[in-house]
N, C-alpha and C positions, 0 to 999 in steps of 0.2 A: 304398288311394286316392291313396297314392305310384305304384303299380305300376301304376293305369290311366293318371296322368298324364304319369310318365315314355314310356307306350307311344300317347301322346294322335294321336304321325302316323301310327300305323302300325295302318288299318283293320282290321279282323277281314276272313276270306272265308271264313270257312265257314257253312254254311246250318244253321240253326237253326229247329225248330217252335215259335213263341213259346207258341201254344197250349198244345202238351203240356206248356210248363217253367210256364204258370201254373196251370196244373191241381195240375202236383207242387207249385209253391210253397202252393197254397190247400191240398193236401193236408195238406202239412207243418204249418200253421197251425192247422186246425182244432180241433185240441186249446185254444188259444190261445184264439179265440175262442169257443167253447162256452162257458167259464170267465164268457163276458160276455152268452152269449145271443144271442151275433153270428152271423146264417148267411149263410156270404159262398157268393155266386149266380154263378155261372159263364156268360155265355150260349154257349151248345153253339155251336159252326165246326168247319167243316173245318180243318185246318192250315193256317195259314199260316207257311210260309217267312223268314226273315229274314236280313241278314247281321249275324251276333254270336256271338260266345263264350258257350257255353249256361249255365258255369257264372257266367259274370259277368251274361248274360240272370235267372240265376235268383236271384243275389241280387237284381239292381234289384226283381224283380215281390216277391221275401220282403218289401225294406224299405217298398217301396208297400202292401204288404199288412199288414204290420205296423203302419204307420202308421195307415193305414184302423182296423183294430182295432184300437189305443191311442187312437185321439181319436176314435173312433165312440164313437155310444151302448148306451147296454147295451140289447138283447133289439132290436135294430134288425138290419139289412142290410149289409154291404159288396158293390157289384153289378161284375165285374169284365166289360167288354166289348168288343168284335174291330174293326177294322172297316180298310179301305183309303183311302187320302188320293188325291187326286187325281198324275196321273200328271206328274212334273216338266218344266218349260221345258225344248225343246230335245231331247227325246226322251230323258233320264234316266227309270232305274227310277223307280216309282212306290214310295208308303208305306205300311207297317201300322201299325195305332194300336193301342194296350191302354190303357183308362181305365179306372181302380177306383175309386170312388166311396163314399163314405161318408156317415153322417147322424147326422154329429158336429153341432159347435159351429160349424166353418167356422175360414177361418184370420183374424183379425182384420189389420184392412186396414193397421196400421203395422209387422205381420211381415213382408208379402209382399214387399217388396224383399231382403230378408235371408231369404232361407226356402231358399236351395241355399246356404250359405254354410258350410264348416266350422263344426264345434261349435255353430250356432247351435240353437236350440232354442225354440217358442212358448213352449211350457207348460213351464216349467224342475221346475215342483210335478209335475206326472204324469209327467213323463219321467223324473223321480227315483224315483217308487211303480212307473211299470213297463217301467223301465230302459228306454235310449237314450244318447248318446253325441253325438248332435245331427251326425252324419256321415253320414246312411242318405240325405240327400235330396242330400246331394253325390256320396255313391257314383252315384245316379241319372244325376244328369245328366250328369255326367263320363263315365260310360259309355255316356250314348246319343251323346254329342258325339262319344264314338271312335270309333263305329259309322257315324256319318255320319246320325246322327240329333237328337231334341232331347226336350226334355221343356216341358212348359205346363201349367198348370192355370188350373182354375177355381173359384169359390167364394162364397156366400154365409152371409154371418155368421148362425147361428141353424139353418141350413139342410144342413151339410156340407163337402164339398169331391170333386172330381173330377181327381185328375192323371192325363195322356194321355203316354204316352212310343208315337212314332214312332219307326222305323226302317227303311231301306231292304231293300226287297221284296230276296229273294235270287235 
């Protein structure tokens, strides 16, 4: 996280296929998902090239997938989908987004303002049981912003959460 923050004004200039990164992250975390009976579903999609460092974006998607597995219900699914956002004003490049949705308990309203803070954990007990430092979402947010993107989420208590990472088209 400190390394990302040190380079926050240096936007990555490399082109990376975000679909391939998501597929690799899902493959790496599939054994963990299997333990809880969670199926990882990745929407089939052609390559989507974004501006961003491959290793850093791998960390972003692994963090989000790991959270979705950790906070999802047993014997449910985690869905990964891709899309394109409208082109930016003034003729700027369009954006690509990745969404990762779980079927968990959702995020309590009181936790929402602090969700991307360093060391903040929504469910301390579950985080201790399944591992976690409270840095994952801070890393996700800072990495996306460094690349010129953003992170947001939608949640409904009792139904789950969907996290979105939007990045500039390469």
